[in-house]
N, C-alpha and C positions, 0 to 999 in steps of 0.2 A: 279319228276318233281318240280321245284321251281316256286312259284308264281312269275310272272314278275312285276306285278303292282296292287295296290289296288285302285280302282276307288273311293271307299268311303273315302279314306284318302286324296283325292285331291279335291280342291275347285270346279273346273269345273266338275271333275267326280262325285262328290257328288250332285251337282245341276242336272246333267244329270240323275243320278240314281233316284233322287227324282221325276223327270217328268216321267221317265220310269216306275216307280212304280205306278204313277197315271194313266197312260195308262192301265197297267195291271189291276188295280182296276176296271176300266170301263168294261173290259172283265169278270172279276170275278163276278161282279154284274149283268151280262146279263142273259138272260133265257137259254142261252146254258148250258147244263148240265156240272157240274164240272168234272165229270168222262170223259166226251167227251174231254173237254179241256186238262185234264191230259194225256189221251191216245195220242192225237194229239201232245202235247209237248214231250212226251216220244219218240214217233216214229221220229219226226224230229231231236231230240237230238241224237238217235241212228244213223241216217243217217249222221249227221254232226260230229259224233265222240266226243261229248261233255260229258265227264265223270261227270263233275259238275252238268249239267242239267239232265242227266239221274239219277243221284243220288237224286237230289231234287224232280224230278216229280215222281219217283217210291216211295219215301217216302211220299210225300204229297198225292199221290193217295192211298196208303196203309192207311194212316191216316184217309182218307175220307171214307174207307170201301171197296176200290177196292180189288178184289180177286188176290191172287198170280198167279193163272192159267192165268187169262187174262193179267196180266202184263208180265208174262213170254212168252206169245204168241203174244205180240204186233209186234215183229220184223217179225213174220210169220203169220200175220193177214189174208192173202188171203188163207192160208191153215189151217185155224182154224174155228171152229163152235162156238166160244164163243162170237162173236161180232154181234150186230144187224145190219140190213141193213143200218140204219142211221149212226151208228158208222163206218161201212165199207166205207160209202161215205165220212165221215169226215177224216178217216185215208187215203183214196185215196187222198183227197184234200191236206192233210198235206204232203204227199210224193211228189206229183207232184208240189206243191207250193214250196217245198224245193229244189227239183231237177230241177230247171228251166234251168240250162245249159245243162242238159242231154236230153232235149226234145225240138224241135224247136217250138212246139206250147204251151209250159207251161202246164197249166192245160187243160186237154182234154175236149172236148164237152161232152163226155159220163159221166165223173166224175162230171162236172158241172150240168148235167141234174139230176143225182142222188142226189147231194146236194139240188137242187131246189125242188126235190120231197119230201125230208125228213125234210127240215128246212124252217122256215119263214124268212122274210127278216132281221129281228133283229138278228136272230141266224146266218144267213149267214154273216152278218157284223162281228159277233163275231168270226166265223170260219175263215174268211179272216184275221181278226186282230190277232187271235191266231197263225196262221202260220207266219205272219209277225213278231209278238213279239217273238216267240220262236227262229225263225232264227236269229234275232238280238241279243237275249240273248246268243245264241250258240256261235256267233261270238265274242261277248265281252268276254266270258268265255275262249274260245279256245285261242284267241290272247294273253290274259293276263295270261294264264296258271293256270286257276282255277281247281284244281284237285277235283275229286269226292271221296266220301267216309265219309267225316265229317259232311255233312248236317244233321240238325235235323229238322223234320217236324214242321211247324208253325214258322220257324226262322224269316220270313218277315212278319208275321201277324200284328205286330205294325206298319209297314209302310202302311198298308191298313186301319188303325183306323182313 
């Protein structure tokens, strides 16, 4: 697969990417655990078939200390014993928020109740923002054919300084 377009090499794309990184920084600095953010991003990226984002979030999670077992089981989190109740609520939100077209109701009341049970308002804002941002990132990468495999953990750290 050949990359179609590099947003960073275009004036409008570069300005957009800078603002996109600013929004991501707000989420990274929130009280929502980094591991939860990475697990959600990985799951949404799996659903959306975004190899670039799967590569990125797997490597970032690994660099942050996430276990290989948990990363391998994200795609089958419902049939796994390695995730907390809070993480399960976040993963359900990530899935349902990603698969909006697959369900007439979007995020179910049951999932929302579990999210409310385990997270405070600031963390919920971060959960919702994480779902929105990873889905946007997946679309940007898939549309422009950004391939997975070459990402190095910490690549965008400078954008967050």
